[in-house]
N, C-alpha and C positions, 0 to 999 in steps of 0.2 A: 524923678518920681518918686525911688525906689527909696531914698532917705526921708522925703514926707511921708511914707509908707511906714516907715521904722518911728518917726517920730511921733506920728498919728498912735503907732501901737505900745509906745512907750506912755505915753500923755493918758489914753487910755487905762492902762492899769492904775494911775491914781485917780480917776473922773468917776468911774463906775466901780462896783464893789469887788476888785479882782485883788482877792488875796496872794500876795507874792514878797518876796522879802525887801524890807522897807528900809533898812538899816543899813548904815555906808558898807560896801564891799573893801576888803583889805586883804592883797593876796600876803605882805609879810606883815601877819596879823602877832604873830609870834613877838617882835617887835615895837607892838604898837594895844599891849594887849590893857591899857586902861582905857581905851576907847571902847571895849566891848567888856570889862569887869573891873567894877571900881574897887573891887578887894584886891585889885594887883598895885593900890598906890603905896608908895613906900618899900616896896617889895626887892631892891635894888639894893637898898642897904645907904643910899645916897640921891642927894637931890638930881634927877634926870629928867630932862626936855628932850622931846621927840616931835621931829614936824616930819612930815607923810603927805605927797600930791600922790593921785591918781587920777589921768585919765584913761577913761576905759571907752574901746572899742572907738577907737580913731578914726576919722573920715566919715561917722554918721553923724549929721545934725541931730544939733540935743542929746548925744550920748552922755551918760553920765560922768559928773566931773567932781571931784571930792580934794578939800584940804582941811586936813586939820592938827591941830598941836596940843599937844599933850605937856603936863609938867607935875611931877611927884617929888615926896620929898617923907621921909622917915621921922619923927617924933617922938619926946618922951621917953627917950633912951629904946626906941626902936619898935615900942609898944602901939605906936600908931603912925599912919599914914594918911597922909594929904595929898590930892591931887586936883591937878584942874585940868577940863579940854574946852576947847576953842574948836567950832568946827563949819565949814562952809559944802553943803550936799548939793548938787543943783544934776537934775536931769528932766532934760526936756524943758518945759514952759514954768516949771517948777524949781524950787530953790527954800531950803530951808539951813537957816543961819542961826548959831547959837553958842550957851556955852553951859557946861555941866561941872558942878564941885564934887569930889570923893571922900568920904571918910573911910579908914580900913581900920578895924582891931585887930592886932599882930599879939599873936599866941606863938612864942618860940617853944618847940618841942624837941625830944632827943635827936633829931637827925633835920629838922626842917621849921618851917614855919606858918602858921594856920592863919589865914586872916577871914574876917568877914567885913564885907563891905557894904556902903549906902552912895546912892549919888543923888542929886536935884539940879534940877534945871530950868531954861528959858530958853524958849528958840523961836525965831520968826518964820512961819511958813508963806511962801509968793507964789500964788497960782496962776497965771494968766492964758488961763485957757482960751478966751475966744480970739488969741494970736493963731491957733492953732491950726493949717490950711486944712481945710477937708475937703477941697477941689482944687483944679487947676486955676478955674475964676478966682481964688479967693477969697470968695463969699462964705461965710460962716450963719449956717440958718440951725443948728441945731443947739435944742436948748438949753442940753449937757455937756455943750462948750461955751457958755456965754459968761462964764463964772469969771471974776477977778478979785482974787481970793487974796486976804492981806491978816491971817491969824496971829495971835501969840499964844503960842503952847509952852503950859510946865507938866513937867515929867520926873517921875522918878524910877530909881533902879537898885540893884542889890546881885549880889555876888558871893560865894565865898573862894577859895584861892589857898591851896598848898603848895609849896616849893622847898624843894633842898637843893644842896648845889648842881645836882645834875637832873633832877624830875620836878616837872610840874604838873601841875591838874588843877580845873579852875571849872564852874559853871554859874553861868548867870545869866539875869532878864535884866538889863539895861534900860529898857522901857516900859514899866509896868501900867500904865494908862493908855487907856484906847480913846486918845482925842480925836474929834471930829474935825475934818479938814475942808470940807465942803459945808452947802447949803440945804442939801439933804438929807432928811433925817434916816435913822438905822431900818427904819420900816422899809424905805424905798432900795431893796434890794440889788435894783440896776443902776443906780445916779450916787449913792451913798460913798462917802471915801473916809476914811479913818484912819490912825494908827493902829496896829496891831503889835501885839505881846511878842517878843521874840526870847526863845531860849539858845543858849551858846555854851557848848561843851568842847572846853579846848585842855590837850595832853601833848608832854611830849616829854624826850628824855636823853640825854646824851650817852653813848658808847664809846668808850678812849679803845682805839685800834691799834695806835702804836703812839710812842712816843711826840711824835708829828701829827698824828691826823686824830679827827673826833668826827663821829657819824651823828648826826641829829636828827632823828625823826620826830615830825609833830603831826597832830592831827586839830583840824579845827570841824564841830559836827553843830550846824545852826538848821532852827526847827523855828517855823513860825504855821498859824492855825491857817488850813487852807491851802498851803503850799507841799512840795514832796521836800523830803528832809534831806541837804547837802551837806557834803563832806569835801571837805579841803585836808589832801595829803601830802606832807611835805617828806623828801629827803634831803639835808643840807651837810655837807663834807665841810669840816672845819679845817684846814692846815697850817700847822704851825701857830694855832688860838691867831691868825692873822686876817688871813682869807678863807672866805667860804661860798662854794657854788653848790647850787642846790636846783632841784627839779619839783614843782608841784602838779596835782591833777586834781581839779575839780569837780566831781562828781555833775556830770552831762550838762556840763558846761566850758570849760579849758584846760588846758595845760600850759605850764607856764617853768621859766627859767631866772636862777635868780641868783645875784651875785653880791656878795659883801664884803667889806673891807673895816679891820679895826683900826684907820690911820693913826691913832696915838690910845695911850689907855684910859682917853676920854671920848674921843671922837671916833663914832661908828657912820660908816655910808653904806646904802642899801639900796639895790636897784632891781627890779620883776618885771618880765615882757611877758604877755598873757596872749594866748592864742585860741580863738573858738575853735569847739569840736563840734559845735552844731553847725545848721544851716545859716547861722550868721555871718557867718565865716567870710562869707561871698558880701557883705556888706562893709566889714571895717578890714583894717591891715593890725589888729591887736592893739593891746591894752599895755601901757606902760604906767609903772610906778616909781616913784624915787622917795627916800627914808636918811633923815640923818638925826643920829641921837649924840647927846652932849651931856657928859656927866662931869657935876661940880664936885668937890670939897678933897680934891685928891691932893695928897702930900708931896711936896716933890722930892724926888728920890726914894719913894716908897714901892714896894714892890706888891703890883695888883693881881691880886686872884681874878682869871677870868670868868665872867658873869657870861652863861648863854642865854639867860633869859630874859 
């Protein structure tokens, strides 16, 4: 019954007018930046593809499960960046699956590059709220849990991003349209469910400690109307530009351990394990996230300068 309680709680965040973070959560956001900021497209100066899978709160029925794939590339002498994101985000009895196309205009400056980005996309939202078990008998008589939702959603987003070899900062709103998700009007403050505008502020810097060690702190601040501002605070230690170990603290939510390896100049692997710092820790065994990045276009025998972001 504890698992059913958590499932009902998760579903109620979407059925009722509960303002909470709706965008997918990533611990390795610094290597999946296109998923939160379209201005990132083309910033690595080569064609770059990233796949990321996250299983959150393992052990809880209906816990969030996210899969995303992004690919981006610079064009027109690196003045333009184009990107594509395909995603599937499942939580409880709801699932949102879709694709987004990104465009970034890049301005080369004295020590870095300033980019302005736009994105647009389409997704299919499904919500089988009538399947939520509201009691031990399995009978569901609550009118607010009778919907079987299947909706197509259009959305647009924007962002700005600046990066140099060792520093980056970006501000973005990847979801500007407040799409309605269920059949209740916005005047019904109890039952209405809809998407909300999210703001993301991300920044990071690499401090060279010695010839073999680099320290890379970073931060991601997330905000949405009606919910507390949340921040992810990271510190990663790169060893010989090949291995990285790190920790993360997500305010009022989780702590995480992270590991990355640059297996080759083109291939990078990453893994993170999150552990709840709230009472939710009693119901799950943690969250797992796996990242794989591959970059195209490197010439054989060419020395590749390290890319930290």
